[in-house]
Structure formats: C-alpha cells, structure tokens
C-alpha positions in Angstrom: 35.2 -33.0 -26.2 35.5 -29.4 -27.6 37.2 -26.8 -25.5 34.9 -24.3 -23.9 34.9 -21.0 -25.8 36.8 -18.3 -24.0 34.9 -15.1 -23.0 35.1 -12.5 -25.7 34.9 -9.6 -23.3 38.0 -8.0 -21.6 39.9 -9.9 -18.9 39.7 -7.4 -16.1 42.5 -9.0 -14.2 44.7 -7.8 -17.0 43.0 -4.4 -16.9 41.4 -2.1 -19.4 42.4 1.3 -20.4 40.3 4.3 -19.4 40.3 5.3 -23.1 38.6 1.9 -23.8 35.9 2.6 -21.2 33.4 4.6 -23.3 29.9 5.2 -21.9 28.5 4.3 -18.5 29.2 0.5 -18.5 31.8 -2.0 -19.7 31.3 -5.8 -19.5 34.3 -7.9 -18.7 35.2 -11.0 -16.8 37.3 -12.2 -13.9 38.1 -15.9 -14.4 34.8 -17.5 -15.4 32.7 -14.8 -13.7 31.1 -11.9 -15.7 31.8 -8.5 -14.1 30.3 -5.2 -15.0 32.3 -1.9 -14.7 30.0 1.0 -13.9 30.9 4.6 -14.1 29.2 7.2 -11.8 30.8 10.6 -12.2 34.5 10.2 -11.6 34.1 6.9 -9.8 34.1 3.4 -11.3 32.6 0.4 -9.6 32.6 -3.3 -10.3 29.5 -5.5 -9.7 28.1 -8.9 -10.8 27.0 -8.5 -14.4 23.7 -10.3 -14.0 20.5 -9.4 -12.1 19.8 -11.6 -9.1 16.2 -11.9 -10.0 16.0 -13.7 -13.4 19.7 -13.3 -14.4 19.0 -10.4 -16.8 22.1 -8.8 -18.4 22.7 -5.6 -16.5 25.1 -4.4 -19.3 21.9 -4.0 -21.5 20.3 -1.9 -18.7 20.5 1.7 -17.7 22.6 3.7 -15.2 21.0 6.5 -13.4 23.2 8.2 -10.8 24.4 5.4 -8.5 21.7 3.0 -9.6 21.8 0.3 -12.3 18.4 -0.8 -13.7 17.9 -4.3 -15.0 16.5 -4.3 -18.6 14.2 -7.3 -18.1 12.0 -6.6 -15.1 13.4 -3.3 -13.9 15.0 -4.3 -10.6 17.4 -1.7 -9.2 20.8 -2.1 -7.6 23.1 0.3 -5.7 26.4 0.2 -7.6 28.4 1.0 -4.5 27.0 -1.7 -2.3 25.3 -4.2 -4.7 22.1 -3.9 -2.6 18.9 -4.7 -4.4 17.2 -1.4 -3.8 14.0 -1.9 -5.6 12.0 -5.1 -6.3 11.6 -7.5 -8.0 15.1 -8.5 -7.0 15.9 -9.0 -3.3 19.3 -10.5 -3.3 22.4 -8.3 -3.4 25.0 -8.4 -6.2 28.6 -9.2 -5.4 30.9 -6.2 -5.5 34.5 -6.2 -6.6 37.6 -4.3 -5.8 38.6 -1.7 -8.4 42.3 -0.8 -8.6 43.9 1.9 -10.7 47.3 1.2 -12.4 48.1 4.4 -14.2 45.4 4.8 -16.8 44.3 1.2 -16.5 41.4 -0.2 -14.4 42.1 -3.6 -12.9 39.7 -6.0 -11.1 41.0 -9.1 -9.4 39.0 -10.0 -6.4 35.6 -9.5 -4.6 35.2 -7.1 -1.8 33.5 -8.0 1.5 29.8 -7.3 0.9 29.2 -3.7 2.1 26.3 -3.1 4.5 23.1 -1.9 2.9 22.5 1.9 3.0 19.8 2.1 5.7 18.2 5.0 7.4 17.6 2.9 10.4 14.4 3.1 12.5 13.2 6.6 13.3 10.4 5.3 15.4 10.8 1.6 16.1 7.6 0.0 17.2 7.9 -3.1 19.3 5.4 -5.3 17.4 4.5 -5.3 13.7 1.9 -7.7 12.2 1.6 -8.3 8.5 -1.6 -9.8 7.1 -0.8 -11.5 3.8 1.8 -13.8 2.4 2.1 -12.5 -1.1 4.3 -9.9 -2.8 3.6 -6.9 -0.6 3.7 -8.8 2.7 6.9 -10.6 2.0 8.7 -7.4 0.7 7.7 -5.5 3.8 9.0 -8.2 6.2 12.2 -8.5 4.3 12.7 -4.8 4.2 12.0 -4.4 7.9 14.9 -6.7 8.8 17.1 -5.1 6.1 16.4 -1.7 7.8 17.8 -3.2 11.1 14.3 -3.3 12.7 14.7 -5.6 15.7 11.2 -5.8 17.0 8.6 -8.6 16.5 7.3 -9.4 13.0 4.4 -11.8 12.7 3.4 -12.6 9.1 0.0 -14.2 8.7 -0.6 -16.0 5.3 -3.7 -17.9 4.3 -1.6 -20.0 1.8 0.0 -23.3 2.5 3.4 -22.4 1.0 5.9 -19.7 1.9 5.9 -16.7 -0.4 6.6 -17.6 -4.0 7.3 -15.7 -7.2 3.7 -15.6 -8.3 4.3 -14.4 -11.9 6.1 -17.6 -12.6 3.0 -19.7 -11.9 1.4 -18.7 -15.2 4.6 -18.6 -17.1 7.7 -20.9 -17.0 6.6 -23.2 -14.1 3.2 -23.9 -15.6 4.8 -24.4 -19.0 7.1 -27.0 -17.5 10.3 -25.2 -18.3 11.2 -24.1 -14.7 11.5 -26.3 -11.6 9.5 -25.7 -8.5 12.6 -24.8 -6.5 12.8 -21.6 -8.6 9.6 -20.3 -7.0 10.3 -19.4 -3.4 11.2 -15.8 -2.9 13.6 -16.9 -0.2 14.5 -20.3 1.2 12.5 -21.6 4.1 15.4 -21.0 6.6 15.3 -17.3 5.8 12.2 -16.7 8.0 13.8 -18.5 11.0 17.1 -16.8 10.5 15.4 -13.4 10.1 13.2 -14.0 13.1 10.0 -13.6 11.0 7.2 -15.5 12.5 5.6 -16.8 9.3 2.3 -18.5 10.1 0.9 -20.4 7.1 -2.8 -21.4 6.7 -3.8 -18.5 9.0 -7.3 -17.0 8.8 -7.7 -13.5 10.2 -11.2 -13.0 11.5 -11.2 -9.3 12.5 -9.1 -6.3 13.5 -9.7 -4.5 16.8 -8.5 -1.0 15.9 -9.2 0.4 19.3 -7.3 -2.4 21.2 -4.8 -2.7 18.4 -5.2 -6.5 18.1 -5.6 -8.9 15.1 -8.0 -11.6 16.0 -7.5 -15.0 14.3 -10.2 -17.5 13.4 -9.3 -19.7 16.4 -9.8 -16.8 18.8 -6.1 -15.8 19.3 -5.6 -12.1 19.6 -2.2 -10.7 18.3 -1.3 -7.3 19.6 0.3 -4.8 17.2 1.9 -1.4 17.2 1.9 -1.2 13.5 -0.2 -3.3 11.1 0.2 -3.8 7.4 -2.8 -5.1 5.4 -1.6 -6.9 2.3 -4.5 -9.3 1.7 -4.2 -9.1 -2.0 -6.8 -10.2 -4.5 -8.8 -13.4 -5.2 -9.8 -14.8 -8.6 -13.3 -14.2 -9.8 -15.2 -17.4 -10.0 -18.0 -17.9 -12.5 -21.5 -18.5 -11.2 -22.3 -21.1 -13.8 -23.3 -24.7 -13.5 -20.4 -27.1 -13.4 -17.8 -24.5 -12.3 -17.2 -26.4 -9.1 -15.9 -29.6 -10.8 -12.4 -30.8 -10.0 -11.1 -30.2 -13.6 -12.2 -26.5 -13.5 -9.5 -24.3 -12.0 -8.5 -20.7 -11.2 -4.9 -19.7 -10.9 -3.6 -17.6 -8.0 -1.6 -19.8 -5.6 1.0 -22.5 -5.9 -1.6 -25.1 -4.9 -3.8 -23.8 -7.8 -0.8 -24.2 -10.2 0.0 -27.7 -9.0 -3.7 -28.7 -9.5 -3.7 -27.4 -13.1 -0.4 -29.3 -13.9 -2.0 -32.4 -12.4 -5.1 -31.9 -14.6 -2.9 -31.2 -17.6 -1.2 -34.6 -17.4 -3.0 -36.7 -20.0 -5.3 -33.8 -21.1 -5.8 -33.4 -24.8 -7.9 -30.2 -25.0 -8.2 -27.2 -22.6 -10.7 -24.3 -22.5 -9.5 -21.1 -21.0 -12.3 -18.7 -20.0 -11.1 -15.1 -20.2 -8.7 -13.5 -22.7 -7.0 -11.7 -19.9 -3.2 -11.5 -19.2 -3.4 -14.5 -16.9 -5.7 -16.4 -19.3 -3.4 -15.9 -22.3 -0.3 -16.7 -20.3 -2.0 -19.9 -19.2 -2.9 -20.6 -22.8 0.7 -20.2 -23.9 1.9 -22.5 -21.1 -0.6 -25.2 -21.9 0.4 -25.0 -25.6 4.0 -25.6 -24.5 2.6 -28.8 -23.0 1.1 -29.7 -26.5 -2.5 -29.4 -25.3 -5.1 -28.0 -27.7 -6.3 -24.7 -26.3 -9.5 -22.8 -26.9 -9.8 -19.3 -25.4 -13.3 -17.9 -24.8 -13.6 -14.2 -24.0 -16.3 -11.5 -23.9 -14.0 -8.9 -25.6 -13.7 -8.5 -29.3 -9.9 -8.1 -29.0 -7.7 -9.6 -26.3 -6.1 -7.1 -23.9 -7.5 -4.1 -25.9 -8.7 -2.3 -22.8 -5.2 -2.2 -21.4 -3.0 -2.2 -24.5 -5.2 -0.9 -27.3 -6.4 -2.4 -30.6 -3.0 -2.7 -32.4 -1.4 -4.6 -29.6 -4.6 -6.6 -29.1 -4.6 -7.7 -32.7 -0.9 -8.6 -32.5 -1.4 -10.7 -29.3 -4.3 -12.6 -30.9 -2.3 -13.3 -34.1 0.7 -14.5 -32.0 -1.4 -17.0 -30.1 -3.1 -18.1 -33.3 0.3 -18.8 -34.8 0.9 -21.2 -31.9 -2.4 -23.0 -32.5 -4.7 -21.3 -30.0 -8.4 -21.0 -31.2 -10.3 -18.0 -30.1 -14.0 -17.6 -29.4 -14.4 -13.9 -28.8 -17.5 -12.0 -28.0 -18.8 -15.1 -26.3 -18.9 -16.7 -22.9 -19.4 -20.1 -21.3 -22.8 -20.6 -19.8 -22.3 -24.1 -18.3 -19.7 -26.8 -18.0 -21.4 -30.2 -18.2 -18.9 -32.9 -17.4 -16.1 -32.3 -19.8 -18.0 -30.1 -22.2 -18.2 -26.3 -22.1 -21.3 -24.8 -23.6 -21.0 -21.4 -25.2 -23.7 -18.8 -25.2 -23.5 -18.7 -29.0 -24.4 -22.4 -29.2 -21.2 -24.4 -29.8 -20.0 -27.0 -27.3 -16.3 -27.4 -26.7 -14.7 -30.6 -25.3 -12.6 -29.7 -22.3 -10.4 -32.1 -20.3 -9.2 -29.1 -18.4 -10.8 -25.7 -17.8 -9.0 -22.6 -16.4 -11.0 -19.5 -15.5 -9.1 -16.3 -15.9 -11.7 -13.6 -15.9 -10.0 -11.2 -13.4 -9.6 -10.8 -9.7 -11.2 -8.8 -7.0 -9.4 -7.1 -4.0 -9.9 -8.8 -0.6 -11.5 -5.8 1.2 -13.8 -7.5 3.7 -11.3 -7.4 6.6 -10.5 -3.7 6.1 -14.1 -2.7 5.5 -15.3 -4.5 8.7 -12.5 -2.6 10.7 -14.0 0.7 9.6 -11.1 1.7 7.2 -12.0 4.1 4.4 -12.8 2.2 1.2 -13.0 3.5 -2.3 -12.9 0.5 -4.7 -9.9 -0.5 -2.6 -8.4 0.6 0.7 -7.8 4.3 0.6 -4.2 5.2 1.6 -2.3 8.4 1.7 1.1 9.1 -0.1 2.8 7.2 2.7 0.5 4.1 2.3 -1.2 4.8 5.7 -4.9 4.1 5.8 -7.6 6.3 7.5 -6.7 4.6 10.8 -3.4 5.7 12.3 -0.8 2.9 12.6 -2.5 0.7 9.9 -1.0 0.6 6.4 -2.1 -1.1 3.3 -0.1 -2.3 0.2 -0.5 -4.3 -2.9 -3.7 -5.2 -4.8 -6.0 -3.7 -2.2 -4.4 -0.2 -1.9 -5.7 2.8 -3.7 -3.1 5.6 -3.6 -2.6 9.1 -4.9 -0.5 8.7 -8.1 1.5 11.8 -8.7 2.0 11.1 -12.5 -1.7 10.8 -13.5 -2.9 13.0 -10.7 -5.5 10.4 -9.8 -6.1 7.9 -7.0 -5.3 4.5 -8.6 -5.2 0.9 -7.7 -3.3 -1.6 -9.8 -2.8 -5.3 -9.6 0.9 -5.6 -10.6 3.4 -7.8 -8.8 6.3 -5.3 -8.8 4.1 -2.5 -7.6 3.0 -4.7 -4.7 6.5 -5.5 -3.8 7.7 -1.9 -4.0 4.7 -0.8 -1.9 5.6 -3.4 0.7 9.1 -2.0 0.8 7.9 1.6 1.2 5.3 0.6 3.8 8.0 -1.1 5.8 10.1 2.0 6.0 7.1 4.1 6.8 6.0 1.8 9.6 9.5 2.8 11.1 8.6 6.4 10.8 10.7 7.3 7.8 7.9 9.2 6.0 8.8 8.1 2.4 6.3 9.1 -0.3 5.3 6.2 -2.6 5.9 7.6 -6.0 7.2 4.5 -7.9 6.1 4.2 -11.5 3.9 1.1 -12.0 5.6 -1.6 -14.1 4.5 -5.1 -15.2 5.6 -7.7 -17.7 3.7 -10.4 -19.6 5.2 -13.3 -21.5 3.6 -14.9 -24.5 5.7 -17.7 -25.9 9.1 -16.0 -26.8 7.6 -12.5 -26.7 7.8 -10.3 -23.6 5.6 -7.3 -23.2 6.8 -4.7 -20.8 4.5 -1.9 -19.6 5.4 1.2 -17.5 3.1 3.9 -16.2 -0.7 3.7 -15.9 -3.2 4.8 -18.5 -6.9 3.9 -17.8 -7.8 6.0 -20.8 -6.0 7.7 -23.7 -6.7 9.7 -26.9 -3.6 8.7 -28.8 -1.3 5.6 -29.2 1.9 6.5 -30.9 3.6 3.4 -32.3 7.4 3.4 -33.0 8.9 0.5 -34.8 7.1 -2.7 -35.9 4.6 -4.8 -34.0 4.7 -7.5 -36.7 8.5 -7.4 -36.4 8.3 -7.7 -32.6 10.4 -4.6 -32.2 8.3 -1.7 -31.0 7.4 1.0 -28.4 3.7 2.1 -27.9 3.2 5.4 -26.1 -0.3 6.0 -24.6 -1.0 9.7 -24.5 -3.8 11.9 -23.2 -3.7 15.6 -24.1 -0.3 15.1 -25.6 1.2 13.7 -22.4 2.6 10.2 -22.2 0.9 8.3 -19.4 2.2 4.8 -20.2 4.6 2.9 -22.5 4.4 -0.7 -23.7 7.3 -2.3 -25.5 8.4 -5.5 -27.2 12.2 -6.1 -27.3 12.9 -2.4 -26.6 14.2 -2.9 -23.0 16.3 0.3 -23.0 13.4 2.4 -24.2 11.2 0.9 -21.5 13.7 1.8 -18.8 14.3 5.3 -20.1 10.5 5.9 -20.1 10.3 4.6 -16.5 13.2 6.8 -15.3 11.8 9.9 -17.1 8.4 9.4 -15.4 10.1 8.9 -12.1 12.0 12.1 -12.5 8.8 14.0 -13.3 7.3 12.6 -10.1 10.3 13.7 -8.1 9.9 17.3 -9.3 6.1 17.4 -9.2 
C-alpha cells in the first residue's frame, strides 16, 4: 500500500515567518487538519480551512474586515469566533490558538469555541410562532436560540421531514451522488436540545391578528407575541389531462424527491416539462442516472429571461452535449398513460415526467389575515408586515431592495435563509435592516453558475472571459450600472461583486 502523500502546505506547528505570509490568507496544516491563517489589520487568526456548508476551500475565498466569505456558496464566518454569520452555513468553524515566536507564527492546538457575538434580546417576547419549515423558518428558529432567546418557539411545518437542504434535492441527491443523511439542516436532536417545538404535518387554517393566535386545522389556537410567516412557495401544476398520474411529479419536498427517485428506478425515458433552473437541474440529475431525457419548454432559449441569450445558448449546448433533447417553443397538452403529447404534434414516450414550470408563493394565509399583499407579502426594511408583530421572510416576502431601488421578491434559498436570520433578530427588537445582496447557485453537470444581485431587466450584458471555455463573468447593466453578475468558475469575481454591492447598500 502506497504511503499517503504528505500535505504540501506549511506545517504550522513548525511555524511560518511573517515574511512568508503575503496577502490576507495562508493555508497550512496542523497534523492532518487543514488550517487557514487569516490576517485582519495587525491581528492574525487561525480557523478551519473548509466551509461547514459544502466543504468549500476558504483559502480561495475573500476576506472583508473580520469576515471570510466562502467561494462556493458565499457563506460568511467571523474569523475571531468561527461563527457562521450568514447562511447557507450554520455550523461554526473550529478556531485555533495563534502564538508568536519572534517573527514566526505558530499554531499547535484548538481554542475552546468562543461564544457567538450576539446583541442579545432587546425586547424579548415570551412566545414566537413560525409558520413554515423551509429555509426561512429554520434559519429564524436557529438564530433565535443563537441570540440567546429563551422564550417559547413553535415551528409549524406542513412537511413530513424536518428542514432539509432543499437545493440538494434537484442536484446531488437526485443524481444519486449524495446520501440522504446529507440533507437535514440539523440532526433531529437539535430541535429537542434547542427547545424548538417542531410540529411536522401541521396545517395552519387561519391567523387571528386581533387575538394574536394561530389557528390550526384541528382547531387548536396557538398564542403568539411575535409571528413569522415563512410559508414559501408551491410548484405550479399543469391543468392538463393525465397530470395527476403517479409517474408525473413536481419537485419541492423530500417526499417529492423520493417519489421521483422511485419512478426513476427502471425508467428508460423521462420528459421534463419546463426549461427552468429546477427543470434543467432535474434533467442533469436524471442523465446521471443514464435515463434518456427530453426537455419541453415554451421559451426559445432556456433561462434567457434570467441569464440572457448568451448564457441561455451555452446552457442549452451544455445539456445537449450530455444527451438531453430539447423541444423548445412547445408545450405538453396531455399525458396519456406513458406518452406525452406535444402541442406541435409529436408524441414522446415517458416512463417518468417531472413538471418544472415554476412556483407560486403561498399567500392565502396572509391574505385572509388582512396583511398587505403586492404579488407577495409586503414587508418593510425590517421584514415586518403591515400588521405589527407579524413578520414575513422567504419566497413570500416582497421587500424594499436598496440596490435596485425597487420592491422585489425572489425565490432563492440563501435569500430565504438570510431573511429568516434577520427576521429573528428583529422579532427580538434589534431593528436590523435587511440589505443582503441576493445570491443563488445552479449546478449543471460539472458546471456551477453563481449569480449575485437582481436584474429583472437590463440594457447591456458585458461578458468577460469565455463562455465556451467555462471561465467567464457576465455583468447585467442598466444605464451603465451593474445590477447583477453571473459567473462560471470565477468564484473570486463573484464574491468581489457581492461585497461591492453590499458596500454600496451600506452607504446608500
């Protein structure tokens, strides 16, 4: 058996010279653990070298003040405490003792995990109820406890499983390259240990805003002092004959994903209806299972409305290289047995059908409660709705975006998590403006697409690098101002764009 290759980076137990520490970060190791030295002003800190979310290499990220940004999915960590300060990471990094020996920096052992930097409750309500078990609801509950909130938290989820990492459902887990135990955002005992009353399979019937009660379908009334609505979105279902058959699926929940995987077993051909992000990620995952895939979409180019024509053509070509067959400018009018009938005439065999034509926000509960609605639940800069004490976060929330100067609603996982974190602090009276830059990522085979900002319309797309070479940055501009940036294998450019937008927001 060959000897394991020794790490090529410096052994920090032997120390490194200050003159060797050029720049903001230096990757080294202590034993078999990778450790990252990070400089902030005159201080040097040592933290785990990999993100606690998907194990991204933090040495390839960006340091801004006392924060290190992960290059893959833009999670943020406090370099002093290791705390995961911004989603999508929730678990802290280990921190290490840094010693000085003359002009050498030496790291030998871990420090006791410092306490998170918390403001602490300013106005601690006794009872908080969260409606929704997705990204925003989970992030809020977790942050409330991290902020040392000691009151009651009841989290009502309509799903059958505790909160999971939903983006993985259309990516690695569906492709068969990630086990199911990767999916939970926290282990089951977290909710018991944190005294979070997570109630799965719960249906909320109404909100009594006057009496400050949430009424469940069974008639139970739960009192609240603060309420967070994080009801999310639901997949659009096609009103066509045959759409209710057992081999026709949508993808939103873990149960949905399990059902698709079960249908995929033994399937030879699949039809994906919708050339959306979710539809194309499903297509890529099913191709990984060696299933023939046909994608039917109304658009002439996939993803053109969000990413523009150049990126749309690139994404289509990428999928075609992997064997996907497109039927664009077309739609499915009926699914008769295992045959999908297209409007243009052809009939496609389909052992498995996945519908990915978008989602719609779940607004009925908020609307019935009398909250202000404008293509979403209207919230202020603090994510509070038109009714005092009720907050909204995630896919349903339409908030004032300081960068675009418009009220926007986005359906991004990281945005929902970060809104949940901000809403939690604001339910405690901390009055924190939500001004995070929207971010999402999409994975197509081995190609990641990162997107920061928000551009519903633009008059110029400036392309730097090569789309064909899978090494590029696209800047979406209106009136000469960059509103959003998409990138492929330009992680540092993506982070720099996000931080620049964030700094603009902070000074606006």
